FIMAR-742015 format. One line per 10 residues: number of its first residue (from 1); their letters; for each residue z, y, x of C-alpha. Coordinates in steps of 0.02 Angstrom, whole numbers, always signed. Layout:
N
NUM) a) Z Y X; ...
This chain:
79
1) mlptpelvqt) +412 -5061 +2955; +388 -4982 +3132; +323 -4808 +3148; +143 -4789 +3226; +111 -4658 +3347; +10 -4561 +3232; +160 -4564 +3118; +264 -4483 +3245; +134 -4358 +3283; +128 -4318 +3094
11) yiadnlnceh) +321 -4295 +3080; +323 -4177 +3241; +167 -4072 +3189; +239 -4059 +3013; +396 -3967 +3077; +333 -3895 +3250; +203 -3768 +3286; +95 -3862 +3413; -52 -3801 +3497; -82 -3976 +3576
21) levqgdgshf) +8 -4142 +3542; -17 -4316 +3597; +96 -4474 +3557; +85 -4653 +3614; +198 -4787 +3591; +223 -4970 +3520; +330 -4945 +3367; +493 -4927 +3432; +468 -4834 +3606; +355 -4674 +3597
31) eaiivspafe) +289 -4549 +3745; +238 -4378 +3690; +143 -4227 +3774; +201 -4083 +3663; +137 -3895 +3689; +215 -3752 +3585; +244 -3573 +3584; +423 -3615 +3520; +465 -3677 +3693; +464 -3512 +3773
41) gknriqrhqv) +615 -3463 +3864; +687 -3625 +3838; +745 -3751 +3967; +711 -3941 +3962; +862 -3986 +3855; +833 -3843 +3731; +654 -3898 +3723; +700 -4081 +3676; +825 -4003 +3549; +669 -3926 +3468
51) vyaalgdrmk) +594 -4077 +3456; +732 -4180 +3388; +772 -4046 +3250; +577 -4064 +3207; +606 -4250 +3184; +767 -4246 +3099; +853 -4402 +3050; +700 -4505 +3099; +763 -4501 +3286; +933 -4602 +3216
61) seihalsmrt) +843 -4720 +3087; +653 -4743 +3136; +625 -4696 +3309; +710 -4800 +3453; +668 -4692 +3607; +556 -4542 +3624; +501 -4492 +3805; +425 -4312 +3809; +347 -4199 +3919; +343 -4015 +3843
71) ytpeeykal) +259 -3872 +3902; +230 -3684 +3832; +41 -3648 +3809; +33 -3556 +3972; +115 -3705 +4072; -7 -3820 +4004; -161 -3710 +4040; -95 -3706 +4214; -93 -3902 +4239
C-alpha cells in the first residue's frame, strides 16, 4: 500500500514540532513545505536530516522520494 500525502504529513508532524506543514504527492514521490523552530541555526542538509530522522525507516521502505523546502518560522514569515 502506497502512503498518502496525509499519512506522510502525519509521520512528520508526530515526530517534529511544525508551525506549518504541507505535503503533496502521488504515493511514491512527495513534496513538502516544512516550517519548524527545530531548523534554527541549521543549514539545508542538517534540516533535511532532521526531517529524515522524524520519518525514520519510512524513508527506506515506504517513501521513495521526498523533496522538501524547510524554513524557520522567521524565514517563512518573510516569504
